[in-house]
C-alpha positions, 0 to 999 in steps of 0.5 A: 576477497573475491566479488560477484555481482548478482544481477545485470540490469542497468543498476547491476551493470553500473555496480559492476563498473564501480566495483571492477574499477576498485578491484583492480586498484585495491590489493585486498581484492581479486581483479576478476569480478563475476556478474551473474546474467539472466540469459537473454537472446538478442535480436541478432541471435547472440546471447547476452552473456557472450556479447558482454564478455566480447564487447565489455558492454551490456547491450540490453541495459547499459549500451555504450558504457564499458564495464571494465575488462575484468568483469566476466558475465556468467549465466550460471548462478551457482557457478558465478557465486561459488568462489566469491566471499563478497556478494552484491545483490542487485536484481528486482526485488520480486526475484530475490526469494527465488534466487535465495532459495536456489543459493540456499546451502550453496554458500560456503565459508565466511561470506559477506553480502550487500543488497542494492535491492529496493523492495520487500517481501510480504509473507504470512508472518508479515513483511520481510526486508530483502537484507533479512531474507538474504541473511535468513536464507543464506546464513550470512551477514547482509548490509545495504546500499541505497541512495539518490542513484539514477544508473544512467547518470552514474554510468557516465560518471556524474557525481552521486552519493549513496548510503551503506547501512550496516547492522553489526560490524563497522569494519565490514561496512567500511570495506563496502564503502571502499569497494564502491567509492570513486571520485564521482560516487561518494559513499557514507556508512550509517549504523541503521540497516532497516532505516536505510533499506526502508528509505530505498524501498518506500521512496518508489511509492512516493515516486508513483504519486509524483508521476500521477501529479505530473501526468495530471499537470498539477505543477511542482508545488503540488508535487512538493506537497506529495513529496513532503507527505510521502517522506512523512509516511516513509518515516512513520512506517519505518518507525512503526516496523522498526522503532530503532530506525534513526531520524537522522537516516532520513537526511542521508542520501538514502532518504530525502535526497533519494525521494527528490531524485526519484520523484523528478527523474526515476522510471517509476515517476515516468511510467506513473505519469504515462498511466495518469495521462491515459486516465488509468486506461493503460495498465502498468504492465503494458506501460512497463513493457513499452517504456522500460525495455525489459527493466522492472517497475518497483513502485507498483509492487511495493505499493501493494506490499505496503498496503498488505502490511498496513492492512494486516496490522490495522494501520491503513488509515494512518497512511492515506497517501500509500493507501491511495497510490495502491488503489489507483495502481490497481484501478479501484480509483482513477489517477485524479484521486490523488487530487482529492487526497490532497484536500483530505484533512488526513493528508495534513493532519499529523500522524498520531501514534506511539511507536511500539516497544518491539518491532512489528516485523513479526506482525502475526505475533505482535500486532494481535497482542497490541490490538488487544491492548490498545482496543477500547472495551466493547459493550458488544461481546459479539463484535468482531473484525476491524473498525473500518469507519470509527476513525472517520466518524470521530474525524467528521465529528471533530471537523464539524465541531470546529466550525461556527455554523452559518445560519440556514434559511428557515423551512418556511422561507420563500428562498429556494433551498441550496442544492448542497445537502451535506455541509451546507451550513459550514464554510466552503473550505470545511465543506470540501474537507468534509467531502474529501474525508467521506470519499477517503472513508469509502476508499479505505472501506473497499478492501474490507468490503472485498474481503467480506465478499470473498469470505461470503463466497467461500462460505456459500460454496462450502455450504452448497457442498455440504448440502450437495446442492451446488447452484453455481459451478464449483472448482477444486481451485475455489475449495481447497483439497483439505476442506473437501477432505474434511467434508467427506471424512467428517460432515458434521464437523464440516457443517459446524465450521461452515456455520461458525464462519458464516456467523463470523461474516454476518457479525463483521458485516453487522459491525460495519453497518453499525459503524456506518450508521454512526458515521451517517448520524454525524454527517446528517448533523451538517445537512441543511433543513429539508424543504417541504417539497423534499419532505413530500418526495421522501414520503412518497418514496418511503411508501413505494419501498418493499416491506423488508425496506420498510422494516429498516425504516422503522429501525432507523426511526426507533434508533434515532428516537432512542438516542434522542431520549424519546419514547417509542412503541412497537408501532411506529407513526411518523409525521415528517413535518414534526421529525427533526432534520437529522432523522429526515436526512438519515431516511433520505440517505437510506431511501437513496441507497435502496434505489441505487441498489435496486437499479444495480440489481435490475 
């Protein structure tokens, strides 16, 4: 058998060192091990491949370590693999799609592959594991090798373990174990390729969270909590995507051991620590270039891919740590949001869901069907889009129902009212959990709002094009060619499509508003009694509102009275002294929102 290593970073160079030492000893392998190197020019003007072949060292990514004289660096990808029947893929996962496309149709004969790549591709049809990408694009079987493996430590022959995950042949898995095993590198086969690969992929997201904790100097106890929650979400997501994943896999080197190692010693943790220390002011791209000397982060891009996957299948609320990490990485939240996350009830509540009977790797087909099966019947036939707020409404209601209320002062009491409004009548612990839950609710709502904004802008552009009166600049990039073609060829159909999509956007926004109203109703039940001075301020603020906002005030009052079983007429008369406390605070929240919106718009 002839082996080629596809990749030459620090981990790729270590893999070449391990494989090369065994290839010389094992009679079933050719001595020469080729290593594909993405060509670079060193500061002294020499090419990296020439330096590796001359000195037997990777001066850029593993200086000072001899790879083995039977390692041959090759900058030509196709040439490097043409004689090989054992391919070891070990590059940043962002490059794997391009590599597979370049090799498609070039792999001949019976070839086996193994992926050391930690990450996944997110395509239109759903997430795709790197081993599946290799198998699909190249038509070959692919195992995986993952574990608690920091390259620099293995390079100097400190003891380490790894896990080979295989799907089909145990014999092939044993061959890979034989090829990688050394006295200082112990490899174990496991019949669970998806579980092993997802462990290696998802642990980098947990490491980013651990780095935030270190950068904020929150201590090892907090980091342990992050690691526990992270491992729980890793397991839950793995089983959500692939129900065949085994619980025992998470106790192998690829599982809990890799989480521990990466959260204390990996590059993702180190760069995330620097990001948190800067208060999020320095970008991950900037820090990666400065700190990693050409190596690539995996955790940030994996966090985005996990977020897209969960958003696609409507499961974001079940994975709050993964969601929070992504939104910190892209700047929507500051690094200290990881602290607020830990106070959230969703961080400590068990994940309650049933694994689907079929894998969710084909999300387009499977999740649409499951969503229809699992969704409760709706009384509103016009409701479309996901329920962003319903789960938080239920959790707020459950949280408030668990606590025996602490008596409020009466409205006529001479004591000054508490500065706390929300949760003033419950214990301080419950109040903090309630606030954390509401903050997380806003966090999880942001992607939905962004989507609505993008869709609304697209509809505006299309509508302006159809009327041929664009009030803002429109570029070809913003309106796809096929849309412009449709507009020119069939204006009537184009206008119908614009109207339909506009109606869909408005319906989705209306649905989000309804859910927000229900959530606010629950929150208002926890508010302290409003003082007379506050009622007078509210009355004055309502009178100052524009006519359109007064209409909404009337709607809030009518809806609240209808829910309370009270009669109401077309003309709404309000005596704030007689209205119940919940409605008073609902009006207060609305008036405050109007003031904030007008301030932002001014």
